[in-house]
Structures are given as structure tokens and as C-alpha cells.
C-alpha positions as CSV (number, residue, x, y, z in Angstrom):
1,M,-31.7,-11.5,13.6
2,P,-28.2,-12.9,12.4
3,G,-25.4,-13.3,15.1
4,V,-21.9,-12.4,14.8
5,D,-20.8,-16.0,14.2
6,T,-23.1,-16.2,10.6
7,L,-22.0,-13.1,9.7
8,L,-18.6,-14.4,9.2
9,D,-19.6,-17.7,7.9
10,R,-21.7,-16.0,5.5
11,L,-18.4,-13.2,4.8
12,I,-15.5,-15.9,4.5
13,A,-18.0,-18.2,2.2
14,A,-18.7,-15.2,-0.8
15,T,-15.2,-13.8,-0.4
16,V,-12.7,-16.5,1.0
17,A,-14.1,-19.8,-0.7
18,A,-15.5,-18.1,-3.6
19,R,-12.5,-16.2,-4.9
20,R,-12.4,-18.0,-8.7
21,D,-9.1,-15.7,-10.0
22,A,-6.5,-12.5,-9.5
23,V,-9.7,-10.8,-8.6
24,G,-11.1,-13.1,-6.0
25,R,-7.6,-13.5,-4.4
26,R,-7.8,-9.8,-4.0
27,V,-10.9,-9.5,-2.5
28,A,-10.2,-12.2,-0.5
29,Y,-6.7,-11.2,0.7
30,R,-8.8,-7.8,1.9
31,T,-11.0,-9.4,3.6
32,I,-8.5,-11.6,5.6
33,M,-6.6,-8.9,6.4
34,T,-9.1,-6.4,7.4
35,L,-10.4,-9.8,9.9
36,A,-6.6,-10.0,11.6
37,A,-6.6,-6.0,12.1
38,T,-10.5,-6.1,13.2
39,A,-9.0,-9.1,16.2
40,R,-6.1,-7.4,17.1
41,D,-7.8,-4.0,17.9
42,D,-8.2,-2.7,21.1
43,A,-11.9,-1.9,20.4
44,T,-13.5,-4.9,19.3
45,S,-15.1,-7.2,21.9
46,P,-12.8,-10.3,23.3
47,D,-15.7,-12.3,22.5
48,V,-15.6,-11.4,19.1
49,A,-12.1,-11.1,18.8
50,A,-12.3,-14.7,19.6
51,L,-14.5,-15.9,17.0
52,L,-12.6,-13.8,14.5
53,S,-9.5,-15.1,15.7
54,D,-10.6,-18.9,15.5
55,R,-12.4,-18.2,12.2
56,L,-8.5,-17.3,11.2
57,R,-7.1,-20.3,12.3
58,G,-9.8,-22.4,10.4
59,I,-8.0,-20.5,7.4
60,A,-5.0,-21.0,7.7
61,T,-5.7,-24.6,8.4
62,R,-7.9,-24.9,4.6
63,L,-5.5,-22.1,2.7
64,A,-2.7,-25.1,4.6
65,K,-4.0,-27.9,1.9
66,A,-4.1,-26.2,-1.7
67,G,-3.6,-26.9,-4.9
68,S,0.3,-26.3,-7.0
69,D,-1.8,-24.2,-9.1
70,E,-1.5,-20.2,-9.4
71,D,-4.5,-20.7,-6.4
72,G,-3.0,-23.3,-4.1
73,A,0.2,-20.8,-4.2
74,W,-1.7,-17.8,-3.0
75,S,-3.8,-19.9,-0.8
76,R,0.1,-21.4,0.7
77,H,1.3,-17.5,1.0
78,V,-1.5,-16.5,3.0
79,A,-2.1,-19.8,5.4
80,L,2.1,-18.9,6.2
81,L,1.3,-15.5,6.7
82,L,-1.8,-16.0,8.9
83,T,0.3,-18.3,11.2
84,D,3.6,-16.0,11.5
85,E,2.2,-13.7,13.6
86,D,5.7,-11.6,13.0
87,R,4.7,-11.9,9.3
88,L,1.2,-11.4,10.4
89,T,2.2,-7.7,11.7
90,R,4.1,-6.0,9.3
91,E,1.8,-6.9,6.5
92,L,-1.1,-4.6,8.4
93,D,1.9,-2.0,9.8
94,K,2.0,-2.1,5.4
95,R,-2.1,-1.1,5.5
96,R,-2.8,2.5,4.9
97,A,-4.8,4.2,7.1
98,V,-8.3,5.1,6.4
99,P,-8.5,8.4,4.8
100,T,-11.4,11.3,7.3
101,I,-13.9,12.3,5.4
102,P,-14.2,16.0,5.6
103,P,-17.2,17.9,7.0
104,G,-19.9,19.6,4.4
105,M,-21.5,18.3,1.4
106,P,-18.8,16.2,-0.4
107,I,-19.4,18.7,-3.2
108,G,-20.0,22.8,-3.1
109,G,-19.4,22.4,0.6
110,D,-21.4,24.5,3.2
111,T,-23.3,26.8,0.5
112,G,-26.7,26.1,2.2
113,W,-28.1,26.8,-1.4
114,F,-30.7,23.9,-1.4
115,D,-31.9,24.6,2.0
116,D,-33.6,27.7,0.3
């Protein structure tokens, strides 16, 4: 079984490091913000929070050294966001809450028609 560190490295490689266009940057951004939110979540164990924080610092360092094209502007913006706690907090506060999934079947509710 891969450990958390291996999973984080694979996730970052498949999203942040693999971005090639605007869609890739959006996926990378969502990944980075989810990692940041998880690192701050009280339910996250201190060991995992430490790994997440470490990976986020590494991402910020790499992104800060980006080129001058569109991806470079995005990279520097995200690096600045990750290194400014107040801005990061405001950005994380903007995220919409995950909707609660209602009980029962998605279609038809608890009709029991398939149980007969």
C-alpha cells in the first residue's frame, strides 16, 4: 500500500506538474486549494497536515520560478497565494460547501419498487 507521501507526490505530478492549458491550470488550482483546506482541517491528523504543508511549500517554491507566459503568470499568482496566509484564508473561505447528499435512491426515492 502506498503511503500518504507517495499518494501526494502522484497527485501533484498528475495535476500541478502536468498542466498544459487553462483546463489543466483549473484542475491544478482545485487540487492545490483542496490540499490547503485539508491541511487546515481539524479532522486531519497532524502527520498528514505536516506532509500537506510541506508539499504546498514545495509547490509554492517551484511555481514562483515560472516563466513569463500565461502559465507563468498563473504560477506566480498561486505561489503568492500559498505564501500569504491572509490571502489563502480568504480564498479558501470563498469555496462553496459541498452539498449534502439526500437519503434514498437518486431516482424514485425510497419507493422499494426494485425490492419486490
